[in-house]
DOMI-579356 format. One record per residue (C-alpha): x, y, z. Coordinates in steps of 0.05 Angstrom, whole numbers, plus 5000, padded with zeros to 4 digits. Layout:
! residues N
XYZ...
//
This chain:
! residues 231
500049945004502550734988500951345027498351794972498752614999494452984947490453554928486453564863491053994821495753944756501653664802497053194844494652904783501052684764501152194821494051964818494051854747500851424752498551014813491450904768495250734706500150224737494949894780498150064847493750034915494750684946490951145008490051814993490952415047488453025025492853585043488454195029492854695007487955335013488455135091495455025100495654305108502254315070505854675129503754155184510353895208507953195202507653305129513953685121518153115149515052735084515253335041520553975066518954375006511754415038508454214968504453554957504253184919509052624966508451904975510651385026510450704999510550255054514749715013520350114991527349944976529449315014522249295040522749805094518150495078520751065032518351725026519252124965516652864946516953224884512652964832517152824781521952384819515452054845514651934777521451694762521251164830514050884809516250724736522950404774518950004823513449754769518249704706512550084671512150754635519950894639521950624573524249894553531950174532536450624545535151054489527651074512529551214581533351884558527652044513522751944573527352384622529052914573521253104574520452934643525153454654521853934601516153934637518754004708523054624688519054894634510854734623509554694698512855324726510955754660503855444656503355624740505156394734500356474673495056204716496656604770497857334734491457194694486856934749489657004812493257654825487758114788483457844837487857974898486258554945489359044922488558834845494758554815493158604737500858684709499758644635507358584620507057844667500557634634503057644566510057484581508456794611502956724558507556664507512456194535506755764549505255794472512255694456513155104489506354824467509154924394515154464422510353944442506653994380512153954337514853334368508052934374507853064289512652464289510852124348503851734377506252024449511252474476518252084486516151654411511351124398509750934475506251094539511251364588511151844649512552374607506052394578502552324642507252874679505253394621497853224609495553494670497854214663496254114587489654004597488154714628490255004566484355484561485655764625493455924597490856414537492555874487489255614429490054874389487455254323495555234300497254494342493554004316498853354343497753714409489953804406490352924383494552824434490353114496484452744464488552154472490452254538482952474564480351724537485051364573481251024626487551074679487251814672480351914673480551614753487251924769482752684743477252494781480252284850477252884899474853294832469353514885475053904924477654224873475755094876476755764856481256024902479656774873473556694916477056544975481557155011484156625066486256195020490156664975493856905038496156255046497755964977501556744954504856885018511157235012514956865071
//
């Protein structure tokens, strides 16, 4: 049994989807990021960067428990543990790791900033509607999705013609393209992949995990102070 520390966000979906796709048993522990659960001392023992998701695998290396934080590290750990979705050859593994790092260093941070400056910052008190920031991050997400569209023009999935943790890592953020002020009109291969991913039962189950808890933090001032505090 794996303990999953989770909230229904794009980063949280990475791990709920992976666990479903890999057929692993897990027990969900909700980390309500709007209420500050991520700062609980017990959670910080597992995830010192006060971010979810995190896991505790009670059947870890040598049969002893292990905790893992950072979504990319969790995906790599689970791929090694199960022998699934990490690439079957060294060449495939290199491709998976390239695109996983591309997501961790690019799509996730840039899409997250786009959401912040388009959706949340203008709704704060006082409002922070910053046109330069909005356009800067929107344009960078557009560039990244263009890179992805070109990669998918020659490959069924992101790392090649095989499904991998690279696809899982990217899909959660990419599925929210509308909120990132993007268009699919000029990205037909990206659009095809989004539909293909959304049709997978494992993706659907992972995305549905506690979906009722997903709210709009623009309407909750207390949550904004927790999520966006400067210290």
